[in-house]
LUMDRENVEX-556568 format. One record per residue (C-alpha): x, y, z; residue in three letters. Coordinates in steps of 0.25 Angstrom, whole numbers, plus 2048, in hexadecimal, padded with zeros to 3 digits. Layout:
<recs>
XYZALA
...
</recs>
This chain:
<recs>
8DAB60747MET
8D6B5274BLYS
8CAB50754LEU
8C6B4375BLYS
8B8B44761PRO
8B6B3E76FLEU
8ACB33774ALA
8A0B3376BASP
8A2B3F763ARG
8A5B40754VAL
8ABB4B74BLEU
8A2B4E73FVAL
8A4B57733ARG
897B5C72DARG
895B5971FLEU
890B64716GLU
882B65710VAL
87EB69702GLU
87EB776FFGLU
873B766F5LYS
864B716F6THR
85FB676ECVAL
859B726E4GLY
866B796E3GLY
865B846EDILE
872B876F4ILE
870B88703ILE
878B94709PRO
881B91716ASP
878B9971FSER
86CB8F71CALA
873B8271DLYS
872B79729GLU
87EB7272ELYS
87FB64729PRO
87BB59732LEU
884B4F72BLYS
892B4D72DGLY
89EB4372DGLU
8A5B3D739VAL
8B3B4273AVAL
8B7B3C747ALA
8B0B34752ALA
8B4B32760GLY
8B6B24766PRO
8A8B2376CGLY
8A3B2577ALYS
8A4B1C786LEU
899B1478CASP
897B1279BASP
8A0B0679BASN
8ACB0E795GLY
8AAB07787SER
8ABB1077BARG
89FB11772ILE
8A3B12764ALA
89DB1D75BLEU
893B1A750GLY
89AB23746VAL
8A8B24741GLU
8B1B2D739GLU
8ABB3072BGLY
89DB2D72EASP
892B37728ALA
889B3A733VAL
87CB42736LEU
87BB4A743PHE
872B5374BALA
871B62747LYS
877B67753TYR
880B5C756ALA
88FB5D75BGLY
898B6975DTHR
89EB70750GLU
8ADB7274FILE
8B6B76744SER
8C2B6D740ILE
8CBB74736GLU
8C0B7C731GLY
8B6B7172FVAL
8AAB70738ASP
8A8B64740HIS
89EB5F74BLEU
8A2B57757ILE
896B4F75CMET
892B43764ARG
88EB3675DGLU
880B38762ASP
87EB4575AASP
880B3C74DILE
873B38747LEU
877B2F73CALA
883B2A734VAL
881B2C725VAL
885B2071CSER
</recs>
């Protein structure tokens, strides 16, 4: 399935976090928090300003990003969990 986000929305795939602590303790799934880091899979064209001009997004496909804890809407694409969120929900691009 191919998804193309609209306006200023982006499709983000969560990146998995370590299952062990620094001390070697394995963290069970029930105690894990969902990761707040992901990779941009697809990005919309940007939103329109008052004059009808398109404002380009600050992220592009392949960027690693940090986002807010409750950002976006969770969807499953071919068994892989993704988020669709507005560009405003992205806090930073990780380089």
